[in-house]
N, C-alpha and C positions, 0 to 999 in steps of 0.2 A: 609880891613885889619886895624889893630890898627895903632897907630902913630909910625913913624920911627923917633926917636930922635937921632940926630947926636952929636958926641963929646964924649970924654972920660968920662966926668962927667955928661952926659945928664940925667941919671937916678939915680945919687947918692942921697941917702936920705938927705933931708934938712928939719929939724923940722919946719922951717918957710916958706916952699915952698908954692907956690900959687896953686899947683895942687896935686891931689892924683893919684896914679897909682896902678892898680890891676896887680898882677903878677900871673903866672900859679900856684905857690905854695899857692896862696890865695883860690884856689878852691878845694873842696873835690870831690871825685869821684861821689857822689850822686847829684852833682849840687848845693850844698849849699856852702856858703862862710865860710872858716875857721875863718875869722876875718872880721870886717867892718872897722878896723883901718888900712886902706890901707896906704902904705908908701907915705910920702909927698916928692915931688920933686920940683925943680925950673928949668923948661926948659930954655935952653940957646938960644932958638929961638922962634919965634911966632908960635902958634899952631892954625891951622884952626878950627873954631868952629864945623865943621862937625865931627871932630875926638873925641870930647868929648862925653862920653856916655850919653844916654837918657834912661829914664825908659822904659822897654820893649825890649831893646837890648838883644840879646842872644850872649854870649861869648863862643867861641869854639877854644881851642888851636890848632894851626896848626903845632906844633913841639912836638916831643917826642912820647911816645907810650900810654899815658893816654887818655882814651876816656871819657872826661867829658865835660859838657856844662852847662851853668848857665844863668838863666834869671836875668838880671840886673833890680833892682827895686828902686834904690835910686834917689832922686831928686837933689842931689848935682850936679851943672852944671860944675864942674871942676875935673871930674874923667876921666882918660885915661886908655887904655890898650896899650901895646906895639905891635910891628909888629908880635909877636909870637901868636897873636890871630886873628881869623876871627871875625868880628862883624856883626851879622845879624840883620836887622831891619824888622821884620815880619809885614805884613799888618794885623793889629788886627781885621779887619773885616772878615778875612779868617782863621787866625791861632793865637792861644794864645801863647805868648812868652814861658810860662812854659811848654806848650805841645810840642813846637818845641825843647826846650832844652831837655826834656825827650826823645823825638824821637831820638835825636843825641846820647843818652846814651844807647839805647837799644842794645841787643845782635846782632840784625840784622845790626845795624849801626856799631858796633864794627867789625863785619866780613867784612863789606864793606870797612871800612877805613884800616883795617889790610892788606888787599890785595892790597892797593893802596899807602901805605906809601913808600917813597923813601929815600935812604941814609943809610949809614953804621954807622957813629958815631952819628949823630943826624938825626932822621927820621922826614920827613916833609910830609905834605899834600899840595896839590895845590887847588886852588879855584874850579877847574873843579871837583875834587874828592868830594867836598861838593855839588856841583850843581847836580852831577849825583846820589846822594843818593835818592832813592824813599822814599817819606814820605806820608803815608796815612793821609788824612785830613778829619776827620769826622766833624759833625756839631760843632759849638762853644759850644753848651750845652753839647754834649758828650765829647768834649775835656776837658771842666771844670770838669766833673765827673771823667774822667780818671786821671787828675792831682790830684784831691782830693783823689782819691783812692791810688795813688802813695804816696802822703804825709802821709796818714794814714798807709800804709805799712812801710814806712821809720820810722815813729814814733814807730810803733809796734816793729820793729827790735831793735831800741834803748832801748825800755822798756824791751824786752827779754834779751838783753845784760846785763842790770842792774840787772834783776831778776836772771840771771845766776851767776853773781858776788855775789849778796846777798846770794844765796843758798850756794855757795862755801865757803863764809865767815862764814855762820852759821854752816855748816858741820865742818869746821876746828875748830871753837870754841867748838862745841859739842865734837869733838874728843879730843881736848886738855883737856877739862874738864873731860872727861871719863878716860883719861890716868892718871890723878892725883888721881882718886878714887882707893883705894886699892882693 
């Protein structure tokens, strides 16, 4: 789990803080980061080095109903996540972090986690819920191809969205122009 910071002001933003903290809202559903400008904080206690993120860690929120996961790839040695995240450190000789993060976002994983969330106001997952998710682990080469294909698909969706917007704008301009012609 991520760091448990105690105290009322433990995660209050501090522009001069010595650490940065990733929050659940910093993740998009597709596993990308909304920002890389993570909030700066100054912890009021000593932080164990093992709690700072390392490149290749996979972040998975354990609270709420969003099913997202992200492979962390920054080299900054002073970035944390709070206890609302599970931090997975995959063995890169067996599974690529990006592939594991993708696996945690699949519809199969969504069904698995949806049936295990507990709580009424704030839904939570336990570590065992994560441990019991079956994850297929093809060869590293195949994992790399699947991740690349996923990224291409995500990029295509972004481009299709832009194209739809451009078409709608063009159509609107054409209609407005036509409406002014007697």
